[in-house]
C-alpha positions as a LaTeX table, in Angstrom:
\begin{tabular}{lrrr}
\hline
Residue & $x$ (\AA) & $y$ (\AA) & $z$ (\AA) \\
\hline
Met1 & $-16.95$ & 25.33 & $-34.65$ \\
Glu2 & $-19.67$ & 22.77 & $-35.23$ \\
Gly3 & $-17.19$ & 20.01 & $-35.37$ \\
Leu4 & $-15.69$ & 20.85 & $-32.05$ \\
Arg5 & $-19.05$ & 20.89 & $-30.35$ \\
Lys6 & $-19.85$ & 17.48 & $-31.71$ \\
Arg7 & $-16.49$ & 16.19 & $-30.50$ \\
Glu8 & $-17.10$ & 17.56 & $-27.08$ \\
Gln9 & $-20.65$ & 15.98 & $-26.92$ \\
Arg10 & $-19.28$ & 12.69 & $-28.10$ \\
His11 & $-16.58$ & 12.80 & $-25.36$ \\
Gly12 & $-19.29$ & 13.62 & $-22.83$ \\
Arg13 & $-21.39$ & 10.57 & $-23.81$ \\
Ile14 & $-18.41$ & 8.31 & $-23.65$ \\
Lys15 & $-17.44$ & 9.67 & $-20.26$ \\
Lys16 & $-20.90$ & 9.31 & $-18.98$ \\
Gly17 & $-21.02$ & 5.63 & $-19.95$ \\
Ile18 & $-17.75$ & 4.83 & $-18.27$ \\
Arg19 & $-18.83$ & 6.59 & $-15.00$ \\
Lys20 & $-22.04$ & 4.48 & $-15.03$ \\
Lys21 & $-19.84$ & 1.41 & $-14.61$ \\
Val22 & $-16.81$ & 2.60 & $-12.81$ \\
Ser23 & $-16.93$ & 3.93 & $-9.33$ \\
Gly24 & $-14.37$ & 4.23 & $-6.46$ \\
Thr25 & $-14.99$ & 2.65 & $-3.08$ \\
Thr26 & $-13.07$ & 2.75 & 0.11 \\
Gly27 & $-11.42$ & $-0.54$ & $-0.61$ \\
Arg28 & $-10.90$ & 0.15 & $-4.28$ \\
Pro29 & $-10.72$ & 3.97 & $-5.12$ \\
Arg30 & $-10.93$ & 5.25 & $-8.69$ \\
Leu31 & $-7.72$ & 6.35 & $-10.58$ \\
Thr32 & $-8.93$ & 8.96 & $-13.01$ \\
Val33 & $-7.12$ & 10.72 & $-15.81$ \\
Tyr34 & $-7.38$ & 14.14 & $-17.25$ \\
Arg35 & $-5.44$ & 14.94 & $-20.39$ \\
Ser36 & $-5.05$ & 18.46 & $-21.75$ \\
Asn37 & $-3.04$ & 19.45 & $-24.86$ \\
Arg38 & 0.01 & 20.35 & $-22.65$ \\
Asp39 & $-0.28$ & 18.32 & $-19.48$ \\
Ile40 & $-1.70$ & 15.13 & $-17.97$ \\
Tyr41 & $-3.18$ & 14.83 & $-14.51$ \\
Ala42 & $-4.13$ & 11.87 & $-12.35$ \\
Gln43 & $-6.16$ & 11.61 & $-9.12$ \\
Ile44 & $-7.18$ & 8.76 & $-6.87$ \\
Ile45 & $-10.63$ & 9.37 & $-5.61$ \\
Asn46 & $-12.96$ & 7.68 & $-3.08$ \\
Asp47 & $-16.44$ & 8.33 & $-4.61$ \\
Glu48 & $-18.29$ & 7.20 & $-1.43$ \\
Ser49 & $-16.91$ & 10.09 & 0.61 \\
Gly50 & $-15.95$ & 12.33 & $-2.31$ \\
Ile51 & $-12.48$ & 12.82 & $-1.27$ \\
Thr52 & $-9.25$ & 12.94 & $-3.41$ \\
Leu53 & $-6.74$ & 10.67 & $-1.76$ \\
Ala54 & $-3.68$ & 11.35 & $-4.07$ \\
Ala55 & $-2.96$ & 13.55 & $-7.11$ \\
Ala56 & $-0.07$ & 13.95 & $-9.54$ \\
Ser57 & 0.46 & 15.89 & $-12.69$ \\
Ser58 & 3.11 & 16.39 & $-15.42$ \\
Lys59 & 3.67 & 19.94 & $-14.17$ \\
Asn60 & 5.75 & 18.54 & $-11.26$ \\
Ala61 & 6.71 & 15.13 & $-12.67$ \\
Asp62 & 10.22 & 14.02 & $-13.88$ \\
Pro63 & 12.06 & 16.97 & $-15.35$ \\
Asn64 & 14.25 & 14.60 & $-17.45$ \\
Ala65 & 11.17 & 13.21 & $-19.39$ \\
Lys66 & 11.38 & 14.82 & $-22.86$ \\
Thr67 & 8.32 & 13.45 & $-24.70$ \\
Pro68 & 4.73 & 13.76 & $-23.56$ \\
Thr69 & 4.52 & 10.07 & $-23.22$ \\
Glu70 & 7.56 & 9.81 & $-21.07$ \\
Lys71 & 6.01 & 12.60 & $-18.82$ \\
Ala72 & 2.70 & 10.63 & $-18.67$ \\
Lys73 & 4.67 & 7.51 & $-17.58$ \\
Ser74 & 6.39 & 9.51 & $-14.82$ \\
Val75 & 3.06 & 10.80 & $-13.68$ \\
Gly76 & 1.82 & 7.19 & $-13.40$ \\
Ala77 & 4.84 & 6.23 & $-11.41$ \\
Ala78 & 4.29 & 9.29 & $-9.08$ \\
Ile79 & 0.64 & 8.64 & $-8.53$ \\
Ala80 & 1.47 & 4.95 & $-7.67$ \\
Ala81 & 4.14 & 5.98 & $-5.21$ \\
Lys82 & 1.67 & 8.33 & $-3.43$ \\
Ala83 & $-1.07$ & 5.69 & $-3.44$ \\
Ile84 & 1.23 & 2.99 & $-1.90$ \\
Glu85 & 2.32 & 5.55 & 0.57 \\
Ala86 & $-1.41$ & 6.02 & 1.53 \\
Asn87 & $-1.78$ & 2.15 & 1.86 \\
Ile88 & $-3.74$ & 1.85 & $-1.51$ \\
Glu89 & $-2.66$ & $-1.05$ & $-3.67$ \\
Lys90 & $-5.85$ & $-1.71$ & $-5.73$ \\
Val91 & $-7.68$ & 0.77 & $-7.86$ \\
Val92 & $-10.34$ & 1.04 & $-10.63$ \\
Phe93 & $-8.87$ & 2.75 & $-13.80$ \\
Asp94 & $-11.16$ & 5.57 & $-15.15$ \\
Arg95 & $-9.79$ & 6.74 & $-18.56$ \\
Asn96 & $-12.40$ & 9.53 & $-18.48$ \\
Gly97 & $-13.55$ & 9.09 & $-22.00$ \\
Tyr98 & $-10.11$ & 9.16 & $-23.58$ \\
Leu99 & $-8.96$ & 6.21 & $-25.76$ \\
Tyr100 & $-6.69$ & 3.78 & $-23.97$ \\
His101 & $-3.71$ & 4.75 & $-26.20$ \\
Gly102 & $-0.62$ & 7.00 & $-26.09$ \\
Arg103 & $-0.33$ & 9.17 & $-23.01$ \\
Val104 & $-3.23$ & 7.48 & $-21.15$ \\
Lys105 & $-1.77$ & 4.03 & $-21.77$ \\
Ala106 & 1.70 & 5.27 & $-20.66$ \\
Leu107 & 0.25 & 6.61 & $-17.48$ \\
Ala108 & $-1.42$ & 3.36 & $-16.77$ \\
Glu109 & 1.66 & 1.35 & $-17.49$ \\
Gly110 & 3.81 & 3.57 & $-15.29$ \\
Ala111 & 1.46 & 3.13 & $-12.46$ \\
Arg112 & 1.40 & $-0.70$ & $-12.94$ \\
Glu113 & 5.19 & $-0.82$ & $-13.03$ \\
Lys114 & 5.39 & 0.90 & $-9.64$ \\
Gly115 & 2.99 & $-1.66$ & $-7.94$ \\
Leu116 & $-0.56$ & $-0.39$ & $-8.44$ \\
Asn117 & $-3.04$ & $-3.08$ & $-9.33$ \\
Phe118 & $-5.97$ & $-2.61$ & $-11.77$ \\
\hline
\end{tabular}
């Protein structure tokens, strides 16, 4: 159990460091990612007013996606479509302490392919 606690503390430190630098504004909201073992979630947040402008998750993403990476890419495409529908083209990407690799990278690439700029 000690190793798990250290891992959570390390993740918290990394996340805190990222959030010091990254913040969403009205003109450029924050695209944040949450990754669980089973699913991946994305939200576009305006930190000035504390409002979630758009959200997407792998629970209601493309049913044809078989691998977790494909699901993440479809979540990125879904969040980009919702953002463009809400007249949001530019965002700040918040990887939320996760490494920019695998599912997090696939989500970002899916969002970029559908026209979101970050």
